C-alpha positions, 0 to 999 in steps of 0.5 A, spaced: 775 537 298 772 541 293 774 540 285 774 546 281 777 553 282 781 553 288 779 561 289 772 558 291 775 553 296 773 555 304 779 556 309 777 549 311 778 546 305 785 549 304 787 547 311 785 540 309 789 540 303 795 543 306 795 538 312 795 532 307 801 535 303 805 535 309 805 528 309 806 526 302 813 527 301 815 522 307 810 517 304 813 517 298 821 517 300 820 512 305 815 508 300 810 506 306 805 501 303 798 501 303 795 496 308 788 496 307 782 500 303 775 499 306 769 503 304 769 510 307 763 514 311 760 516 304 758 512 298 764 512 292 769 514 298 774 509 300 778 509 307 786 508 305 790 506 311 798 506 310 803 501 314 805 507 318 798 508 321 797 514 316 789 514 314 786 518 309 779 518 304 780 518 297 776 517 291 778 514 284 780 518 279 778 513 273 773 508 273 775 501 277 782 504 280 780 502 287 778 495 285 785 495 282 788 497 288 784 492 292 786 486 287 793 488 288 793 488 295 789 481 295 794 478 291 800 481 296 803 486 291 806 492 295 802 498 293 805 505 295 805 512 293 810 513 287 808 520 286 803 526 288 801 532 285 797 538 287 793 541 282 786 545 281 782 539 283 786 537 289 791 532 291 792 526 286 796 520 288 800 516 283 800 509 285 806 504 284 805 496 285 798 496 282 799 491 276 796 493 269 797 497 263 795 504 265 797 507 272 792 508 278 791 515 280 787 516 287 784 523 289 785 525 296 778 527 299 781 529 306 785 526 312 781 520 316 783 518 323 786 511 324 783 506 329 
């Protein structure tokens, strides 16, 4: 999903955002936890797998956000999507359950197929 001006997005980019946006309310209301965060298909992108089988690609909105999520999962914290927001830059996930002073935010890149 590109960042920047939404008017520059292609139809495929808009369809990816819309498809992900449909899934997010259910993930938040059911408090579906993260199960796995692993390297994605390209550098800097992570593959996130949820307990219900949902899988998507994401990048850190701030330095070390993904490493904080990995540490939380390793120490058996329940990491869930607390809320989300659609902005000009795409879809942002605000995570709950990650220890630390600052909240963790991930930017969604697109959907991924579960194994």
